[in-house]
N, C-alpha and C positions, 0 to 999 in steps of 0.2 A: 215493355219497359224494362230497362236494365237495372238490376238491384245488386248493389255491392254487398257481398257477404262479410260478416264479421268472423274472420278466420280464427281469431283468438278464442271467441266464444264457442265456435264449432269444435275446436280442439279440446276445450274444457269439457264439453258435453260428451264427446267421444270417450275421453278418459274416464269420466264418471260411469258411463254405460259399461265400459270394459271392466272397471274395477268391481262394479256391482255383480256382473255376470261371473267374474272369477270368485268372488266371495260366496255366491250362491252355489257354485260348483263345488267349492271346498266344503261347505256345510253339508251338502248332499253326500259327498264322499266320506265325511267324518261320521255321519250318523250310522249306527249299526243297522244292518239289514234286518228286516222283520224276522226272517227265518233264523238268524243268529240269536236274536233276543229270545225267541221262542225256545230254541234249543238250550240256551243257558238256564232259563227258568225251569224247563222240563227236567234237566239234569239235577237241579237243586231239589225239585219236588220229589223226584224218585228217591234221592238220598234221604230226604226228610221222612217219607213214608216208610222206608226200610228201618230207619232208626226208631221211629214211633212204634212200629210193629214189634220190633225186637224187645223194646222196653216194656210194652204193654203185655207181651206174653210172659214176662218174668214176674209180673205183679199178681197179687190176689185181687178178688173182686172189688173191694173198696179202693185199692190202689189204682186199678184200671178205670174205675168211675171218676176218680179224682184227676187222672191224667186226661181223660176226655174233656172234662170241664176246663182244665188248664189249657188244652189245645184250642178249644173254642174261644177262650179269652184271648189267646195269642193271635188267632186269625182276625178277631175284631180289632185288636191293637195294630196289627200289620196293615190292614186295610185302611184304618183311620190315619195312620202315619203316612201311607202312600197315597192318600186321597182317592181311594177306590170305593165305588159304591158297593154296599153290602149285597152279597149274593152273586157277584160277578167275578170273573177270573181275568185279571189283567197281567200280562207278561211284559214287564218293563224292568229297568235297572233297579228300581226301588223294591219291587216285590221279589225280584230274584235275590237281591242282597239279604233282605229280611228272611227269606226262606232258607238261604244258605246258612245264616247265623243260627237259626233255630235248629237246623240239622246238626250243626257243630255242637250245640248245647246238649241235645238228646244223645248224640253219640258218645259224649263224655260222661254221661250218667252211668255208673256201674249198675249192672242188672242184679236181680236177687239171687241168681245162680252163683255169683262170685262168693267164695268162702272168705269173707273178711268182715270187719266192722263197717265197711263202706256203705252197706245197705243197698238200696235200690233206687235212690233218688227221693227227693222230697215228696213227690206225688204218692209214693207208697206209704208214707206216714199218715196220710189223711184218715180221720176217724177218731174214735174214742179208745183210749188205752187206760188200764187201771191196775192197781195192786191193792190187796187187802189181806189183813191178817188180824187174828184176835190175840196173838202172842203179846205178853207183857202188857203194855198200855194200849195195845192195838195200833194199827197203822193203816190208813187209807190214803192212797194217792191216785190222782186222775189227771190225764193230759188229753185234751180234746183239740186235735189239729183241724182247724176249720178252713184254713187257706194255705196253699202251697206255692203260689206264684203272685207277684214277683218275689215275695219273701214268705216264710212260714209264719203263720199267726194262729192263735187259739187261746184257750183258757186252761187254767191249772187249779188244782186244789190239793192240799196236803195237810195231814194232821193225825191226831190220835183221839182217843175217847175224851181226853181232857181239854184239848185245844186244837185249833186248826187255822189254816190260812187259805186264801184263794185270790185269784186275780186273772190277769192276762199276760201273754208273752208274745214276743216277736223273735224270729230266728233267721239266721243267714246260713245258707248251705256252703260249707267249705270242707274239702277233702273227705267227703263221705259222712260228715257230721253236721248237725244243725246247732250252731252256737246261739244260745238263747239269752235274752234280757227279759226281766220280769217287772211287772207292776202289781201292786196289791190293792185290794179294796180298802184295807186299813193300812195306812202308811207305817204303822208300828210293826206290822207283820214282817219279821225276818229282815227288817231294815230296807225292804224294797220301797221305792217311791210309790206314792198314791197314784193310781191310774187317773189320767191317761199318760202320765210321765213314765219313762222307763229308765232303769238303772244300767250299769255296765254289764258286760257279759258275766253271767253267774253260773254257767254250766253249759252242757250240750246234751243232745239226744242222738242216738245212733241205733239203727236196726241191728238186731242180733238174731238171725233166723226169723222166727215168727214173733219175736219179742221186741220191745223197745226199751233200751237201757237209758237211764237218766243219770248223768254225771253232774256233780256240783264242784264249784271252785274249792280248792284246798289252799289254805294260807292266804297270802296277799293276791288279789286278782291279777296284779301285774306280773306275777311269777308264772302264770299260765299253767298251774297245776290243777288237776281235777281228780276227784275220788268217785268211784262207783257208788251211787246212792241207792237206787232201787231199780228193779227190772219189771216192767209192766207188760201185761198181755192185752191183746185186742179184746175190747169189751163187746160181747155179743149183743145184737139188737134185741132190746127188751129184756136183757138179763144182766148178769154180772160175771166177772172172772172168778174162778175158784179161789178159795182162801188158801193162803200159804200156811201150812201147818208145821213147817220146820222151824220151830222156835229156837232162837239163839239166846244163850244166857247173857244177861247184862253185865258189863264190866264193873 
């Protein structure tokens, strides 16, 4: 039996088949080859490992411990962001970009060997710092840096034998300094807001060798002026820093 073909329909089907094949071919050609994706990830990973090792070697034991904790937290965050199962290594555009960004960050952190107030990165500040003296009315100040990523956080206390204040702080790392905002357990303390609210930037902390310098705002906060307030030493585990016996006469 003779069947008359619908030439218009046939041409339309042929065009669709050809277009689909062309689109698939373009998609295959545009997708990065597996070996290229692997190479890009491996290069970023090598750079990250080198930056991490260099920074770690410049830190003391508490600083290295804090950096390890920070790195584990970053890995968890990267894998969650890239939808990667924990404990697996996936080399794709997302994990490569995140790894490259992390390498950039660690490479920009100055190491402890640099002779400046830039310090060695927020991770090196982790732990307890203190200052104490019996001079005049006495002075005791403590900073406990409990978290260094994504921002620096911890507790503070400051006072004399007659009165004192304490609360929490948050800080942001900029130009080798941690600019800090405070809250107080008593809202009347130094004018800081009652926790958990925080005030404007009221000072900054910076590493100075094996010490931690605490600077406070001078004049109006908007002027951006800071005065050196006190220099704290790392508080030994189960002990305290030596007392400062160099008493200064009161004005």
